[in-house]
Jmol script that loads the backbone (N, CA, C; Angstrom):
load data "model"
ATOM      1  N   MET A   1     126.255  90.016 101.546  1.00  0.00           N
ATOM      2  CA  MET A   1     127.223  89.079 100.397  1.00  0.00           C
ATOM      3  C   MET A   1     128.062  91.300 100.896  1.00  0.00           C
ATOM      4  N   ALA A   2     129.865  90.934 101.916  1.00  0.00           N
ATOM      5  CA  ALA A   2     130.164  91.830 102.172  1.00  0.00           C
ATOM      6  C   ALA A   2     130.346  92.258  99.986  1.00  0.00           C
ATOM      7  N   GLU A   3     131.314  93.735 100.905  1.00  0.00           N
ATOM      8  CA  GLU A   3     131.683  94.062  99.331  1.00  0.00           C
ATOM      9  C   GLU A   3     133.148  94.140  99.338  1.00  0.00           C
ATOM     10  N   LEU A   4     133.254  93.428  98.282  1.00  0.00           N
ATOM     11  CA  LEU A   4     134.648  92.718  97.841  1.00  0.00           C
ATOM     12  C   LEU A   4     135.410  94.189  97.418  1.00  0.00           C
ATOM     13  N   ASP A   5     136.036  95.350  97.893  1.00  0.00           N
ATOM     14  CA  ASP A   5     136.804  96.491  97.531  1.00  0.00           C
ATOM     15  C   ASP A   5     138.199  96.746  96.805  1.00  0.00           C
ATOM     16  N   LYS A   6     138.615  95.524  97.950  1.00  0.00           N
ATOM     17  CA  LYS A   6     140.414  95.434  97.899  1.00  0.00           C
ATOM     18  C   LYS A   6     140.696  94.028  96.864  1.00  0.00           C
ATOM     19  N   LYS A   7     142.081  94.916  97.065  1.00  0.00           N
ATOM     20  CA  LYS A   7     142.998  93.704  95.629  1.00  0.00           C
ATOM     21  C   LYS A   7     143.522  91.867  95.895  1.00  0.00           C
ATOM     22  N   TYR A   8     143.455  92.464  97.266  1.00  0.00           N
ATOM     23  CA  TYR A   8     144.308  91.628  98.036  1.00  0.00           C
ATOM     24  C   TYR A   8     143.289  91.021  99.031  1.00  0.00           C
ATOM     25  N   TYR A   9     143.554  89.698 100.131  1.00  0.00           N
ATOM     26  CA  TYR A   9     142.534  90.097 101.669  1.00  0.00           C
ATOM     27  C   TYR A   9     143.369  89.308 101.791  1.00  0.00           C
ATOM     28  N   LYS A  10     144.028  89.167 103.042  1.00  0.00           N
ATOM     29  CA  LYS A  10     145.189  88.515 104.136  1.00  0.00           C
ATOM     30  C   LYS A  10     143.819  86.889 104.591  1.00  0.00           C
ATOM     31  N   ILE A  11     143.882  86.309 104.843  1.00  0.00           N
ATOM     32  CA  ILE A  11     143.461  85.367 104.983  1.00  0.00           C
ATOM     33  C   ILE A  11     142.436  85.326 106.195  1.00  0.00           C
ATOM     34  N   LYS A  12     142.722  86.044 107.258  1.00  0.00           N
ATOM     35  CA  LYS A  12     141.905  86.523 108.559  1.00  0.00           C
ATOM     36  C   LYS A  12     141.183  86.648 107.911  1.00  0.00           C
ATOM     37  N   GLU A  13     140.892  88.126 107.314  1.00  0.00           N
ATOM     38  CA  GLU A  13     140.193  89.456 106.612  1.00  0.00           C
ATOM     39  C   GLU A  13     139.135  88.185 105.472  1.00  0.00           C
ATOM     40  N   VAL A  14     139.635  86.897 104.754  1.00  0.00           N
ATOM     41  CA  VAL A  14     138.741  86.095 104.304  1.00  0.00           C
ATOM     42  C   VAL A  14     138.378  85.254 105.234  1.00  0.00           C
ATOM     43  N   ALA A  15     138.355  84.587 106.343  1.00  0.00           N
ATOM     44  CA  ALA A  15     137.706  83.834 107.074  1.00  0.00           C
ATOM     45  C   ALA A  15     137.055  84.791 107.711  1.00  0.00           C
ATOM     46  N   ASP A  16     137.039  85.671 108.187  1.00  0.00           N
ATOM     47  CA  ASP A  16     135.727  86.949 108.918  1.00  0.00           C
ATOM     48  C   ASP A  16     134.623  86.560 108.303  1.00  0.00           C
ATOM     49  N   ILE A  17     134.990  87.106 106.832  1.00  0.00           N
ATOM     50  CA  ILE A  17     134.175  87.167 105.555  1.00  0.00           C
ATOM     51  C   ILE A  17     133.552  86.087 105.014  1.00  0.00           C
ATOM     52  N   LEU A  18     133.925  85.034 104.725  1.00  0.00           N
ATOM     53  CA  LEU A  18     133.075  83.927 104.962  1.00  0.00           C
ATOM     54  C   LEU A  18     133.069  83.044 106.330  1.00  0.00           C
ATOM     55  N   GLY A  19     133.023  83.709 107.229  1.00  0.00           N
ATOM     56  CA  GLY A  19     132.786  83.011 109.154  1.00  0.00           C
ATOM     57  C   GLY A  19     133.690  81.589 109.414  1.00  0.00           C
ATOM     58  N   LEU A  20     134.021  81.309 108.534  1.00  0.00           N
ATOM     59  CA  LEU A  20     135.227  80.244 108.348  1.00  0.00           C
ATOM     60  C   LEU A  20     136.486  80.509 109.323  1.00  0.00           C
ATOM     61  N   PRO A  21     136.938  79.081 109.978  1.00  0.00           N
ATOM     62  CA  PRO A  21     138.611  79.393 109.840  1.00  0.00           C
ATOM     63  C   PRO A  21     139.317  79.315 109.027  1.00  0.00           C
ATOM     64  N   ALA A  22     140.336  80.045 109.680  1.00  0.00           N
ATOM     65  CA  ALA A  22     141.476  79.928 108.577  1.00  0.00           C
ATOM     66  C   ALA A  22     142.292  78.476 108.815  1.00  0.00           C
ATOM     67  N   SER A  23     142.290  78.191 109.353  1.00  0.00           N
ATOM     68  CA  SER A  23     142.656  76.514 109.422  1.00  0.00           C
ATOM     69  C   SER A  23     141.517  75.675 108.169  1.00  0.00           C
ATOM     70  N   THR A  24     140.713  75.820 107.611  1.00  0.00           N
ATOM     71  CA  THR A  24     139.615  75.268 107.354  1.00  0.00           C
ATOM     72  C   THR A  24     139.753  75.630 105.804  1.00  0.00           C
ATOM     73  N   LEU A  25     140.232  77.437 105.240  1.00  0.00           N
ATOM     74  CA  LEU A  25     140.722  77.685 104.471  1.00  0.00           C
ATOM     75  C   LEU A  25     142.098  76.808 104.137  1.00  0.00           C
ATOM     76  N   ARG A  26     143.464  77.255 105.157  1.00  0.00           N
ATOM     77  CA  ARG A  26     144.102  76.154 104.908  1.00  0.00           C
ATOM     78  C   ARG A  26     144.475  75.140 103.873  1.00  0.00           C
ATOM     79  N   PHE A  27     143.539  73.721 104.952  1.00  0.00           N
ATOM     80  CA  PHE A  27     143.119  72.963 104.392  1.00  0.00           C
ATOM     81  C   PHE A  27     142.457  72.845 103.236  1.00  0.00           C
ATOM     82  N   TRP A  28     141.148  73.751 102.857  1.00  0.00           N
ATOM     83  CA  TRP A  28     140.814  73.211 101.587  1.00  0.00           C
ATOM     84  C   TRP A  28     141.447  74.336 100.267  1.00  0.00           C
ATOM     85  N   GLU A  29     142.496  74.450 100.137  1.00  0.00           N
ATOM     86  CA  GLU A  29     143.303  75.060  99.383  1.00  0.00           C
ATOM     87  C   GLU A  29     144.388  73.448  98.851  1.00  0.00           C
ATOM     88  N   LYS A  30     144.551  73.177 100.508  1.00  0.00           N
ATOM     89  CA  LYS A  30     145.039  71.938  98.914  1.00  0.00           C
ATOM     90  C   LYS A  30     144.404  70.786  98.783  1.00  0.00           C
ATOM     91  N   LYS A  31     143.043  70.553  99.558  1.00  0.00           N
ATOM     92  CA  LYS A  31     142.200  69.779  98.552  1.00  0.00           C
ATOM     93  C   LYS A  31     141.540  70.736  96.858  1.00  0.00           C
ATOM     94  N   PHE A  32     141.471  71.812  97.449  1.00  0.00           N
ATOM     95  CA  PHE A  32     140.530  72.483  95.994  1.00  0.00           C
ATOM     96  C   PHE A  32     142.314  72.805  95.273  1.00  0.00           C
ATOM     97  N   THR A  33     142.051  72.333  93.396  1.00  0.00           N
ATOM     98  CA  THR A  33     142.531  73.318  92.787  1.00  0.00           C
ATOM     99  C   THR A  33     142.227  73.968  92.292  1.00  0.00           C
ATOM    100  N   ILE A  34     141.087  75.094  92.452  1.00  0.00           N
ATOM    101  CA  ILE A  34     140.384  75.539  92.058  1.00  0.00           C
ATOM    102  C   ILE A  34     140.851  76.907  93.317  1.00  0.00           C
ATOM    103  N   ILE A  35     141.812  76.957  94.209  1.00  0.00           N
ATOM    104  CA  ILE A  35     141.736  77.259  95.240  1.00  0.00           C
ATOM    105  C   ILE A  35     142.919  78.328  94.795  1.00  0.00           C
ATOM    106  N   LYS A  36     144.404  79.033  94.897  1.00  0.00           N
ATOM    107  CA  LYS A  36     145.088  79.371  94.423  1.00  0.00           C
ATOM    108  C   LYS A  36     145.894  80.160  94.852  1.00  0.00           C
ATOM    109  N   PRO A  37     145.776  81.176  96.357  1.00  0.00           N
ATOM    110  CA  PRO A  37     145.861  81.759  96.856  1.00  0.00           C
ATOM    111  C   PRO A  37     147.491  82.931  96.332  1.00  0.00           C
ATOM    112  N   LYS A  38     147.918  83.670  96.265  1.00  0.00           N
ATOM    113  CA  LYS A  38     148.986  84.462  95.493  1.00  0.00           C
ATOM    114  C   LYS A  38     150.373  84.247  97.411  1.00  0.00           C
ATOM    115  N   ARG A  39     151.127  84.174  97.301  1.00  0.00           N
ATOM    116  CA  ARG A  39     152.089  84.310  98.260  1.00  0.00           C
ATOM    117  C   ARG A  39     153.084  85.043  97.928  1.00  0.00           C
ATOM    118  N   SER A  40     153.573  85.629  98.762  1.00  0.00           N
ATOM    119  CA  SER A  40     154.345  86.914  99.811  1.00  0.00           C
ATOM    120  C   SER A  40     155.574  85.917  99.478  1.00  0.00           C
ATOM    121  N   GLU A  41     156.911  86.504  99.115  1.00  0.00           N
ATOM    122  CA  GLU A  41     158.213  85.886  99.469  1.00  0.00           C
ATOM    123  C   GLU A  41     158.263  85.243 101.369  1.00  0.00           C
ATOM    124  N   SER A  42     157.194  85.803 101.854  1.00  0.00           N
ATOM    125  CA  SER A  42     157.373  85.158 103.495  1.00  0.00           C
ATOM    126  C   SER A  42     156.191  83.812 103.345  1.00  0.00           C
ATOM    127  N   GLY A  43     155.919  83.716 102.624  1.00  0.00           N
ATOM    128  CA  GLY A  43     154.496  83.199 102.888  1.00  0.00           C
ATOM    129  C   GLY A  43     153.262  83.208 103.122  1.00  0.00           C
ATOM    130  N   ARG A  44     153.010  84.355 102.961  1.00  0.00           N
ATOM    131  CA  ARG A  44     151.726  85.198 103.630  1.00  0.00           C
ATOM    132  C   ARG A  44     150.925  84.288 102.761  1.00  0.00           C
ATOM    133  N   ARG A  45     149.668  84.271 102.730  1.00  0.00           N
ATOM    134  CA  ARG A  45     148.874  84.061 101.277  1.00  0.00           C
ATOM    135  C   ARG A  45     147.905  85.912 101.625  1.00  0.00           C
ATOM    136  N   TYR A  46     147.582  85.600 100.288  1.00  0.00           N
ATOM    137  CA  TYR A  46     146.619  86.997  99.867  1.00  0.00           C
ATOM    138  C   TYR A  46     145.781  86.961  99.056  1.00  0.00           C
ATOM    139  N   TYR A  47     144.554  86.776  99.011  1.00  0.00           N
ATOM    140  CA  TYR A  47     143.359  86.089  98.437  1.00  0.00           C
ATOM    141  C   TYR A  47     142.822  87.606  97.933  1.00  0.00           C
ATOM    142  N   THR A  48     142.701  87.192  96.336  1.00  0.00           N
ATOM    143  CA  THR A  48     141.605  87.855  94.901  1.00  0.00           C
ATOM    144  C   THR A  48     139.892  87.755  95.351  1.00  0.00           C
ATOM    145  N   PRO A  49     139.228  88.988  95.277  1.00  0.00           N
ATOM    146  CA  PRO A  49     138.437  88.891  95.294  1.00  0.00           C
ATOM    147  C   PRO A  49     137.627  87.440  94.602  1.00  0.00           C
ATOM    148  N   ALA A  50     138.281  86.956  93.436  1.00  0.00           N
ATOM    149  CA  ALA A  50     137.855  85.768  92.637  1.00  0.00           C
ATOM    150  C   ALA A  50     137.605  85.001  93.428  1.00  0.00           C
ATOM    151  N   ASP A  51     139.308  84.373  94.342  1.00  0.00           N
ATOM    152  CA  ASP A  51     139.666  83.879  95.151  1.00  0.00           C
ATOM    153  C   ASP A  51     138.284  83.328  96.431  1.00  0.00           C
ATOM    154  N   ILE A  52     137.798  84.625  96.856  1.00  0.00           N
ATOM    155  CA  ILE A  52     136.965  84.925  97.391  1.00  0.00           C
ATOM    156  C   ILE A  52     135.670  84.194  97.114  1.00  0.00           C
ATOM    157  N   GLU A  53     135.581  84.633  95.809  1.00  0.00           N
ATOM    158  CA  GLU A  53     134.621  84.295  94.847  1.00  0.00           C
ATOM    159  C   GLU A  53     134.573  82.429  95.199  1.00  0.00           C
ATOM    160  N   ARG A  54     135.326  81.033  94.106  1.00  0.00           N
ATOM    161  CA  ARG A  54     135.226  80.145  94.968  1.00  0.00           C
ATOM    162  C   ARG A  54     135.287  79.685  95.750  1.00  0.00           C
ATOM    163  N   LEU A  55     135.465  80.475  96.586  1.00  0.00           N
ATOM    164  CA  LEU A  55     135.469  80.020  98.530  1.00  0.00           C
ATOM    165  C   LEU A  55     134.078  79.746  98.722  1.00  0.00           C
ATOM    166  N   ARG A  56     133.543  81.194  98.156  1.00  0.00           N
ATOM    167  CA  ARG A  56     131.985  80.588  98.374  1.00  0.00           C
ATOM    168  C   ARG A  56     131.771  79.641  97.993  1.00  0.00           C
ATOM    169  N   MET A  57     131.826  79.448  96.678  1.00  0.00           N
ATOM    170  CA  MET A  57     130.951  78.078  95.913  1.00  0.00           C
ATOM    171  C   MET A  57     131.065  77.265  97.099  1.00  0.00           C
ATOM    172  N   VAL A  58     132.343  76.397  96.824  1.00  0.00           N
ATOM    173  CA  VAL A  58     133.052  75.181  98.011  1.00  0.00           C
ATOM    174  C   VAL A  58     132.553  75.359  98.805  1.00  0.00           C
ATOM    175  N   THR A  59     131.963  77.250  99.940  1.00  0.00           N
ATOM    176  CA  THR A  59     131.424  76.781 101.071  1.00  0.00           C
ATOM    177  C   THR A  59     130.130  76.035 100.751  1.00  0.00           C
ATOM    178  N   TYR A  60     129.350  76.764 100.023  1.00  0.00           N
ATOM    179  CA  TYR A  60     127.649  76.561  99.768  1.00  0.00           C
ATOM    180  C   TYR A  60     127.500  75.425  99.423  1.00  0.00           C
ATOM    181  N   LEU A  61     128.190  74.414  98.698  1.00  0.00           N
ATOM    182  CA  LEU A  61     128.865  72.654  98.397  1.00  0.00           C
ATOM    183  C   LEU A  61     128.527  71.613  99.013  1.00  0.00           C
ATOM    184  N   VAL A  62     129.800  72.806 100.087  1.00  0.00           N
ATOM    185  CA  VAL A  62     130.283  71.432 101.457  1.00  0.00           C
ATOM    186  C   VAL A  62     129.443  71.672 102.929  1.00  0.00           C
ATOM    187  N   LYS A  63     129.276  73.321 103.051  1.00  0.00           N
ATOM    188  CA  LYS A  63     128.890  73.517 104.336  1.00  0.00           C
ATOM    189  C   LYS A  63     126.790  73.679 103.835  1.00  0.00           C
ATOM    190  N   GLU A  64     126.360  74.003 102.891  1.00  0.00           N
ATOM    191  CA  GLU A  64     125.352  74.224 102.727  1.00  0.00           C
ATOM    192  C   GLU A  64     124.587  72.331 102.107  1.00  0.00           C
ATOM    193  N   LYS A  65     125.182  72.015 101.053  1.00  0.00           N
ATOM    194  CA  LYS A  65     124.382  70.661 100.488  1.00  0.00           C
ATOM    195  C   LYS A  65     125.333  69.783 100.653  1.00  0.00           C
ATOM    196  N   GLY A  66     126.280  69.828 101.740  1.00  0.00           N
ATOM    197  CA  GLY A  66     126.830  68.461 102.439  1.00  0.00           C
ATOM    198  C   GLY A  66     127.678  67.571 101.082  1.00  0.00           C
ATOM    199  N   LEU A  67     127.837  68.422  99.802  1.00  0.00           N
ATOM    200  CA  LEU A  67     128.573  67.148  99.443  1.00  0.00           C
ATOM    201  C   LEU A  67     130.583  67.023  99.614  1.00  0.00           C
ATOM    202  N   HIS A  68     130.193  65.752  99.532  1.00  0.00           N
ATOM    203  CA  HIS A  68     131.842  65.540  99.383  1.00  0.00           C
ATOM    204  C   HIS A  68     133.209  66.476  99.681  1.00  0.00           C
ATOM    205  N   LEU A  69     133.975  66.402  99.629  1.00  0.00           N
ATOM    206  CA  LEU A  69     135.146  68.067  98.839  1.00  0.00           C
ATOM    207  C   LEU A  69     135.338  67.439  97.723  1.00  0.00           C
ATOM    208  N   GLU A  70     135.765  65.580  97.334  1.00  0.00           N
ATOM    209  CA  GLU A  70     135.692  65.574  96.019  1.00  0.00           C
ATOM    210  C   GLU A  70     134.696  65.935  94.604  1.00  0.00           C
ATOM    211  N   ALA A  71     133.702  65.641  95.531  1.00  0.00           N
ATOM    212  CA  ALA A  71     132.590  65.976  95.042  1.00  0.00           C
ATOM    213  C   ALA A  71     131.622  67.469  94.243  1.00  0.00           C
ATOM    214  N   ALA A  72     132.386  67.547  95.751  1.00  0.00           N
ATOM    215  CA  ALA A  72     132.319  69.229  95.158  1.00  0.00           C
ATOM    216  C   ALA A  72     133.095  69.855  94.737  1.00  0.00           C
ATOM    217  N   GLU A  73     134.483  69.579  93.925  1.00  0.00           N
ATOM    218  CA  GLU A  73     135.737  70.149  93.107  1.00  0.00           C
ATOM    219  C   GLU A  73     134.376  69.614  91.928  1.00  0.00           C
ATOM    220  N   GLU A  74     134.534  68.607  91.554  1.00  0.00           N
ATOM    221  CA  GLU A  74     133.924  68.113  90.173  1.00  0.00           C
ATOM    222  C   GLU A  74     132.164  68.863  89.916  1.00  0.00           C
ATOM    223  N   GLN A  75     131.630  69.380  91.139  1.00  0.00           N
ATOM    224  CA  GLN A  75     130.829  69.953  90.500  1.00  0.00           C
ATOM    225  C   GLN A  75     131.118  71.603  89.865  1.00  0.00           C
ATOM    226  N   ILE A  76     131.744  71.909  90.381  1.00  0.00           N
ATOM    227  CA  ILE A  76     131.979  73.547  89.975  1.00  0.00           C
ATOM    228  C   ILE A  76     132.973  73.516  89.278  1.00  0.00           C
ATOM    229  N   ARG A  77     133.819  72.026  88.883  1.00  0.00           N
ATOM    230  CA  ARG A  77     134.547  71.903  87.841  1.00  0.00           C
ATOM    231  C   ARG A  77     133.567  72.145  86.485  1.00  0.00           C
ATOM    232  N   HIS A  78     132.260  71.380  86.507  1.00  0.00           N
ATOM    233  CA  HIS A  78     131.213  70.119  85.315  1.00  0.00           C
ATOM    234  C   HIS A  78     130.471  72.028  85.662  1.00  0.00           C
ATOM    235  N   ASN A  79     129.960  72.898  86.385  1.00  0.00           N
ATOM    236  CA  ASN A  79     128.404  73.612  86.647  1.00  0.00           C
ATOM    237  C   ASN A  79     129.134  75.385  87.169  1.00  0.00           C
ATOM    238  N   HIS A  80     130.229  75.646  86.596  1.00  0.00           N
ATOM    239  CA  HIS A  80     130.519  76.630  87.852  1.00  0.00           C
ATOM    240  C   HIS A  80     129.882  77.771  87.672  1.00  0.00           C
ATOM    241  N   ALA A  81     129.089  78.651  86.760  1.00  0.00           N
ATOM    242  CA  ALA A  81     128.210  79.393  86.879  1.00  0.00           C
ATOM    243  C   ALA A  81     127.371  78.987  87.655  1.00  0.00           C
ATOM    244  N   ASN A  82     126.430  78.307  87.110  1.00  0.00           N
ATOM    245  CA  ASN A  82     125.053  77.464  87.670  1.00  0.00           C
ATOM    246  C   ASN A  82     125.401  77.437  89.534  1.00  0.00           C
ATOM    247  N   ILE A  83     126.592  77.637  89.809  1.00  0.00           N
ATOM    248  CA  ILE A  83     126.449  76.922  91.621  1.00  0.00           C
ATOM    249  C   ILE A  83     127.176  78.292  91.536  1.00  0.00           C
ATOM    250  N   SER A  84     128.202  79.217  91.159  1.00  0.00           N
ATOM    251  CA  SER A  84     128.539  80.818  91.341  1.00  0.00           C
ATOM    252  C   SER A  84     127.154  81.214  91.848  1.00  0.00           C
ATOM    253  N   LYS A  85     125.961  81.240  91.505  1.00  0.00           N
ATOM    254  CA  LYS A  85     124.543  81.916  91.046  1.00  0.00           C
ATOM    255  C   LYS A  85     123.280  81.709  92.020  1.00  0.00           C
ATOM    256  N   ARG A  86     123.923  80.503  91.985  1.00  0.00           N
ATOM    257  CA  ARG A  86     123.165  79.458  93.414  1.00  0.00           C
ATOM    258  C   ARG A  86     123.439  80.304  95.239  1.00  0.00           C
ATOM    259  N   ALA A  87     125.034  80.171  95.062  1.00  0.00           N
ATOM    260  CA  ALA A  87     125.423  80.977  95.807  1.00  0.00           C
ATOM    261  C   ALA A  87     125.944  82.552  96.534  1.00  0.00           C
ATOM    262  N   ARG A  88     125.579  82.478  95.516  1.00  0.00           N
ATOM    263  CA  ARG A  88     125.020  84.010  95.754  1.00  0.00           C
ATOM    264  C   ARG A  88     124.039  84.923  96.298  1.00  0.00           C
ATOM    265  N   ALA A  89     123.229  83.816  95.325  1.00  0.00           N
ATOM    266  CA  ALA A  89     121.147  83.725  95.947  1.00  0.00           C
ATOM    267  C   ALA A  89     121.237  83.648  97.208  1.00  0.00           C
ATOM    268  N   VAL A  90     121.900  82.549  97.653  1.00  0.00           N
ATOM    269  CA  VAL A  90     121.426  82.164  99.159  1.00  0.00           C
ATOM    270  C   VAL A  90     121.928  83.154 100.114  1.00  0.00           C
ATOM    271  N   GLU A  91     123.331  83.686  99.546  1.00  0.00           N
ATOM    272  CA  GLU A  91     123.650  84.231 100.315  1.00  0.00           C
ATOM    273  C   GLU A  91     122.951  85.787 100.528  1.00  0.00           C
ATOM    274  N   ARG A  92     122.353  86.247  99.428  1.00  0.00           N
ATOM    275  CA  ARG A  92     121.537  87.755  99.115  1.00  0.00           C
ATOM    276  C   ARG A  92     120.003  87.417 100.317  1.00  0.00           C
ATOM    277  N   LEU A  93     119.616  85.803  99.883  1.00  0.00           N
ATOM    278  CA  LEU A  93     118.727  85.671 100.682  1.00  0.00           C
ATOM    279  C   LEU A  93     118.734  85.865 102.575  1.00  0.00           C
ATOM    280  N   ARG A  94     120.068  85.707 102.908  1.00  0.00           N
ATOM    281  CA  ARG A  94     120.379  85.462 104.441  1.00  0.00           C
ATOM    282  C   ARG A  94     120.725  86.378 105.199  1.00  0.00           C
ATOM    283  N   GLU A  95     121.327  87.557 103.678  1.00  0.00           N
ATOM    284  CA  GLU A  95     120.927  89.340 103.992  1.00  0.00           C
ATOM    285  C   GLU A  95     119.733  89.388 104.942  1.00  0.00           C
ATOM    286  N   ILE A  96     118.461  89.222 103.317  1.00  0.00           N
ATOM    287  CA  ILE A  96     117.867  89.879 103.958  1.00  0.00           C
ATOM    288  C   ILE A  96     116.961  89.769 105.284  1.00  0.00           C
ATOM    289  N   ARG A  97     117.090  87.863 105.021  1.00  0.00           N
ATOM    290  CA  ARG A  97     116.633  87.361 106.607  1.00  0.00           C
ATOM    291  C   ARG A  97     117.197  88.122 107.686  1.00  0.00           C
ATOM    292  N   ARG A  98     118.248  88.741 107.777  1.00  0.00           N
ATOM    293  CA  ARG A  98     119.107  89.129 108.955  1.00  0.00           C
ATOM    294  C   ARG A  98     118.984  90.280 108.662  1.00  0.00           C
ATOM    295  N   THR A  99     117.940  90.932 107.528  1.00  0.00           N
ATOM    296  CA  THR A  99     117.576  91.899 108.143  1.00  0.00           C
ATOM    297  C   THR A  99     116.167  92.479 108.490  1.00  0.00           C
ATOM    298  N   LEU A 100     115.165  91.449 107.927  1.00  0.00           N
ATOM    299  CA  LEU A 100     113.786  91.126 108.028  1.00  0.00           C
ATOM    300  C   LEU A 100     114.200  90.968 109.978  1.00  0.00           C
ATOM    301  N   VAL A 101     114.865  89.863 110.428  1.00  0.00           N
ATOM    302  CA  VAL A 101     115.042  90.141 111.777  1.00  0.00           C
ATOM    303  C   VAL A 101     115.128  91.215 112.507  1.00  0.00           C
ATOM    304  N   GLN A 102     116.433  91.680 112.323  1.00  0.00           N
ATOM    305  CA  GLN A 102     116.767  93.243 112.925  1.00  0.00           C
ATOM    306  C   GLN A 102     115.626  93.833 113.095  1.00  0.00           C
ATOM    307  N   LEU A 103     114.382  94.301 112.099  1.00  0.00           N
ATOM    308  CA  LEU A 103     113.518  95.037 112.116  1.00  0.00           C
ATOM    309  C   LEU A 103     112.543  94.382 112.675  1.00  0.00           C
ATOM    310  N   LEU A 104     111.955  92.938 112.773  1.00  0.00           N
ATOM    311  CA  LEU A 104     110.799  92.818 113.812  1.00  0.00           C
ATOM    312  C   LEU A 104     111.680  92.910 114.384  1.00  0.00           C
ATOM    313  N   GLU A 105     112.311  92.297 115.682  1.00  0.00           N
ATOM    314  CA  GLU A 105     113.201  92.616 116.587  1.00  0.00           C
ATOM    315  C   GLU A 105     112.740  94.434 116.994  1.00  0.00           C
ATOM    316  N   ALA A 106     113.066  95.248 116.189  1.00  0.00           N
ATOM    317  CA  ALA A 106     113.021  96.584 116.672  1.00  0.00           C
ATOM    318  C   ALA A 106     111.706  97.045 116.856  1.00  0.00           C
ATOM    319  N   ALA A 107     110.720  96.151 116.091  1.00  0.00           N
ATOM    320  CA  ALA A 107     109.130  96.590 116.026  1.00  0.00           C
ATOM    321  C   ALA A 107     109.024  95.976 117.365  1.00  0.00           C
ATOM    322  N   ASN A 108     109.643  95.280 117.828  1.00  0.00           N
ATOM    323  CA  ASN A 108     109.188  94.206 118.884  1.00  0.00           C
ATOM    324  C   ASN A 108     109.593  95.037 120.303  1.00  0.00           C
ATOM    325  N   THR A 109     110.482  95.974 120.053  1.00  0.00           N
ATOM    326  CA  THR A 109     111.200  96.356 121.274  1.00  0.00           C
ATOM    327  C   THR A 109     110.604  97.917 121.489  1.00  0.00           C
ATOM    328  N   ARG A 110     109.495  98.405 120.922  1.00  0.00           N
ATOM    329  CA  ARG A 110     108.962  99.631 121.063  1.00  0.00           C
ATOM    330  C   ARG A 110     108.606 100.430 122.011  1.00  0.00           C
ATOM    331  N   PRO A 111     109.732 101.592 122.791  1.00  0.00           N
ATOM    332  CA  PRO A 111     109.139 102.191 123.710  1.00  0.00           C
ATOM    333  C   PRO A 111     107.418 101.377 124.999  1.00  0.00           C
ATOM    334  N   GLY A 112     107.068 101.523 125.442  1.00  0.00           N
ATOM    335  CA  GLY A 112     106.068 102.021 125.673  1.00  0.00           C
ATOM    336  C   GLY A 112     105.193 100.688 125.263  1.00  0.00           C
ATOM    337  N   LYS A 113     105.742  99.319 124.396  1.00  0.00           N
ATOM    338  CA  LYS A 113     105.182  98.797 124.023  1.00  0.00           C
ATOM    339  C   LYS A 113     105.457  97.453 124.920  1.00  0.00           C
ATOM    340  N   ARG A 114     104.897  95.994 125.330  1.00  0.00           N
ATOM    341  CA  ARG A 114     105.658  95.027 126.010  1.00  0.00           C
ATOM    342  C   ARG A 114     105.763  94.552 124.714  1.00  0.00           C
ATOM    343  N   PRO A 115     107.429  93.731 124.448  1.00  0.00           N
ATOM    344  CA  PRO A 115     107.902  92.805 123.577  1.00  0.00           C
ATOM    345  C   PRO A 115     106.863  92.078 123.296  1.00  0.00           C
ATOM    346  N   GLY A 116     106.708  92.005 121.216  1.00  0.00           N
ATOM    347  CA  GLY A 116     106.197  90.374 121.244  1.00  0.00           C
ATOM    348  C   GLY A 116     104.616  91.284 121.149  1.00  0.00           C
ATOM    349  N   THR A 117     103.855  91.712 121.633  1.00  0.00           N
ATOM    350  CA  THR A 117     102.851  92.384 121.736  1.00  0.00           C
ATOM    351  C   THR A 117     102.350  93.402 120.844  1.00  0.00           C
ATOM    352  N   ASP A 118     101.455  93.977 121.183  1.00  0.00           N
ATOM    353  CA  ASP A 118     100.906  95.374 121.080  1.00  0.00           C
ATOM    354  C   ASP A 118     100.594  95.665 122.037  1.00  0.00           C
ATOM    355  N   ALA A 119     100.133  95.188 123.464  1.00  0.00           N
ATOM    356  CA  ALA A 119      99.957  96.062 124.700  1.00  0.00           C
ATOM    357  C   ALA A 119     100.803  96.472 125.096  1.00  0.00           C
ATOM    358  N   PRO A 120     100.351  97.866 125.931  1.00  0.00           N
ATOM    359  CA  PRO A 120     101.268  98.748 126.336  1.00  0.00           C
ATOM    360  C   PRO A 120     101.767  97.894 127.509  1.00  0.00           C
ATOM    361  N   VAL A 121     103.055  98.674 128.557  1.00  0.00           N
ATOM    362  CA  VAL A 121     103.660  97.981 128.949  1.00  0.00           C
ATOM    363  C   VAL A 121     103.279  98.347 130.321  1.00  0.00           C
ATOM    364  N   ASP A 122     102.550  97.511 131.234  1.00  0.00           N
ATOM    365  CA  ASP A 122     101.563  97.673 132.914  1.00  0.00           C
ATOM    366  C   ASP A 122     102.628  98.887 134.005  1.00  0.00           C
ATOM    367  N   GLU A 123     102.260  99.426 134.686  1.00  0.00           N
ATOM    368  CA  GLU A 123     102.898 100.078 135.139  1.00  0.00           C
ATOM    369  C   GLU A 123     103.151 100.347 136.850  1.00  0.00           C
TER     370      GLU A 123
END
end "model"
wireframe off; spacefill off
backbone 0.3
color backbone group
């Protein structure tokens, strides 16, 4: 999970953090009452870390659990704390898996060894 160390994030930054297109974020903003980024005078959206956390919950419910938008909003309204914990846990497990896969790939590509085995490379 990316560390959110800034006060505000532009929509492109949030899209990159969440791995979603900016158009999805704009659409969800219209559909979910809990997503309300601040707007500049020119209309540019600025998301707070709290906004990003809410978007993570929506992403978890819609993309991972397969809920419809209305059902996802209802879940967030009635079970906010539990969903937030689960979304963070799923994201953390993904990070651990990525790290483990990288370690496995690094171990399998040691110099002098055939990839995927401990057998030496034939010369």
